C-alpha positions, 0 to 999 in steps of 0.5 A: 199581698196576694200569693198564688199557689199551685200544688202548695208551691208559690207561683205568683205574688200580686199577679207577677211570677217569681222564681223561688229565690226572688220570691223569698228575697222580695218577701224578706224586704217587704215583710221585713219592713213591717217587722214580720218574722222576728222570733225569740225563743228558747230551744231544746238542743239535741244534746239536752241543753236549752239555748236561746235563738233569735231569728228573722224570717219574714218570708217564712212567716208570710208563706206559712200564714198564707199556706195555713190559710189555704190549708184551712180552706182545702184540707179536711180535718183529719188530713190537716191534723196529720199535716201538722204532725208531719210538719213537726216530724219533718222539722225534727228530722232536719233539726237533728241532722237526719236529712239523708235518711230513708225517713226523709223520703217517706215524709216528703212523699206524704207532704207532696201528696197532701200539697196536691190540692193546695191551689188557690190565692191568699191575700195577706195584710202585713202590719206591725209585725203581724201577718193576717190572712184577709182573703182566700179562695181555691177551686178545691175549697171544701167550704160551702155556705150551704153546709156551713149553717146550723139553721133548720133547712134542707141541708142540716136537720137538728134531729141528725145532731141528736143521734150523732151526739148520742153515738159520739158520747157512747164511750163517755157514758160507758165510763160514767156508768163504770164510775157509778158502779165502782163508786168512783168520780163521774166527772171524767 
């Protein structure tokens, strides 16, 4: 199935335009037939008890996998890390029944900003309960074959890596020296 997104929202599936509701219904039928989206989990309830939840969300599983595939191509590392934390915070807000709060507006504004570059196409394969991203492309892709190499060339200089590693490891080296001075463990 090819899913096309505009600013993080599904716009087409395999070239056909769908309303949000029709897209969910279609994906539920197609992905559900492949056993996609079945969840069995033990949850922590707001009041402190644990409960078992069994859910079926085929469309949600497909959309999540496709968006994660697109995000990996378009968002840089720090934005992607923040988007994951934001998603967890948003889920907790909804789970705890705090939808009608100022925090929801702040989280939604951040989510909409992050979704801005999420335009592109993702192809997923459905098979025996799994969703696998097989292709992804975007006009906003940050991936470049020229820069995704560690070979000696004009783009990547091995000497630059040595300097970066020296600088990046500074805190660890200081901790190791401090441990030596105290006679402590140097392994951390």
